[in-house]
N, C-alpha and C positions, 0 to 999 in steps of 0.2 A: 550323778551327772558330773562330768569333769569340770574342774574349776576354769572359769573364763579369765583369760589374761587381759589385763587392761590395754586398751589401744591409746597410744600417745600421739597426739597431732602436733607437729612442729609449728611454731608460730613464725619461723624464719622462712621467707619465700625462697624458692630455688634460684641459684645463681644463673643469670642469663649469659648467653655466649657472647664473647667480645669480638668474634670474627666478623660480625655484620658491619660495624663502623669501619673496620680496617679495609674490608672489601670495597666499601663506598668511597673511602679516601683513595684507595688504589685506582678505582674507576675514574674519580675526578682528576687525579694526577695524570692518568693515562690520557684522558680527554684533553687536559691542558697541554701536555707534552705533544700529543698527536696534533692538536690544533696549532701549536707553535711551530712544529715541524712543517705542517701544511702551509702556514702563513709564510714561513721562511722560504720554502720551496717555491711558493707562488710569487713572492717578491723577486727571487733570483731568476725565475722564468721570465718575469716582466722585464727585468734589467737586461737579460740576454736578448729578448725580442727587440727591445728598444735599441740596444747596441747594434744588432743586426740590421734593423731598419735604418739607423743612422749611417752605418757602413754602406748599405746599398744606396741610400740617398746621396752620400758623398761620391761614391763611384759613378752613379748616374750623372751627377752634376759635373764631375770632372770630364766624363765622356762628352756631355753636352757642350761644355766649354771648349774642349778640344775640337769638336765638330764645328762650333761657331768660329773658332780661330782659323780653322782650315778653310771655311767658307769665306771668311774675311780676306785671307791670303789669296784665295782664288779670284775673288772679286777685285781685289787691288791689282792682281796680276793682269786680269782681263782689262781693267780700266787703263793700266799702264800700256798694254799692247795696243789698245784702241787709240790712246793718246799718241803713241809712236806712229801708228798707221796714219792718223790724222795729220801729224807733223810731216810725215813723209809725203802725203798727198799735197799738203800746203807747199812744201819745198819744191815738189815736182811742178806744181802750178806756177810758183814764182820763177822756177828755172825756165819753164816754157815761155812765160811772159818776158823774161829777161833776155831770151835768145831769139824771140820771134822778130821778124823783120817789120819795120814800120809800113804803114799804108800811105802812099802818096795821095795828095788831094789836088783838086783842080786849082786851088788857090796857090799851089806851089810849095807847100810845106808838108812835112810828114806827120802822121798821127801814130804815136807809139802805143803799144798794147796797154790797156787799163785793167787793173785788178777789179773784179766784180764789186768789191766793197767800196770802190771809189767811182763807180761807173756814172754816177749822176753829176760828177764834178768836172767833167770834160778835160780841159787843158790842165787844170789843177790835179785831176786824177792821173793824167800822164806823168806829171811831175812827181806825185807821191809814189806811183808804182816804180818809176825809175830810181827813186831814192831807196825804195825797199830792195832793189836789186843790188845796191851798193856799188854800182858801176858809174864812176864819175864821168867817163867818156860818154856813156849813153845819156846821162843826165844833162850833159852840156848840149846835146842835140835836140832836146825837147823844145818845141815851138814856144817862143817867149823868153827863152834863156839866152842871155848874151854875156858870155864870160861868167862873172860872179853875180850878175844881176838878173832879176825877173822883171820884164818890161811890160807885161800885159795888163797890169792893174787887176781889179776884181770887183764884181758885184756878187755878194754872197747872201743867200737866203738861208735862214735857220729853221729847223723843225719846231723848236720851242724857244723859250727865253734862254739866253746864253748862260752857261755856268759862269761862276765868278772867275775861274781860271781862263776861260775863253775870252771874257771881257778884257782881262788884263793883257792877254796875248794880242788881241785886236789892237789895243792902244799902243803896245810896244812896237807893233809892225807899222802902224800908221793908219789903220782903218778908222772910219767914222760912221756913226749911226746916221742913216739918211731918212729915217721915219720922223716926220715932224712932231714936235712936242712929245717925244718919247724918251724916257730915261734909258740909259744903256742896259740896265738890268732887265728891261722888257723889250728891247729892240731886237727885231728879227731880220732887219735889212741893213747890211754893212757894205761900205764901199772903200776901195783903195784906188786912188788916182795916180799915185806916184810910183816910179820905179824903185824897187827895194832889192836888197840882197836875197839871193836864192836861199841862203841859209836861214833868213828870217821868214820867208813865206812858208818854208818847210816846217816852221813851228806850229802851223795849223794842222799838221798831219795827225797828231794824237787826238784831235777833236773831230775827226772826220765824221763820226756818227751824229754829231750835232749839226753838221752842214747838210742842208737839203739840196742846194743847187749852186752852180757857179756860172758866171758869164764874164768874159774878159771885156775890158773897156778899151784898151789900146790894141785892138786886134789887127789894125792896119788894113 
């Protein structure tokens, strides 16, 4: 029989391959890099979207502001034209009143046209309207006017308690409250007996809206 060769068993384990950890690290690095790139791309995309949204929002707001400004200009222009038209109508009305002939009365005097805003004030309304015309000759022909004087006197009723300025004007002209036991601040009935200057009685014109009615005292 042939001699058997002894079999030697190594006690040193075989060396393991080092490629496994390297591959794992490579995978991890790739994932990290890939994730970082994705995150960066995502952030940049969000910034771009936000910038575009802001740009669009700004452009829309500018267009809206421009449209609002245009509407405002058109509205102002329309209002201006309406005011001009109203002013022309008022001027035409005044011109008609200022050129219209007076109406003779059976009592022998003329009644001059009265602006509708003064229509409840009778002779005083004639005076105020003629004053608005700016025609001194026409003003001098109003019944009750004698030269520089207004001779008719006045009983005036008010809509409400007189304003402070109206009270002061009444006193300056010479009016007195004829309501018994009534303070001037709550007096609605005022009387003027004396002849006064035309320029003084015309001081009541700015307060015409407070005046309800007028009657003359010295009508003759």
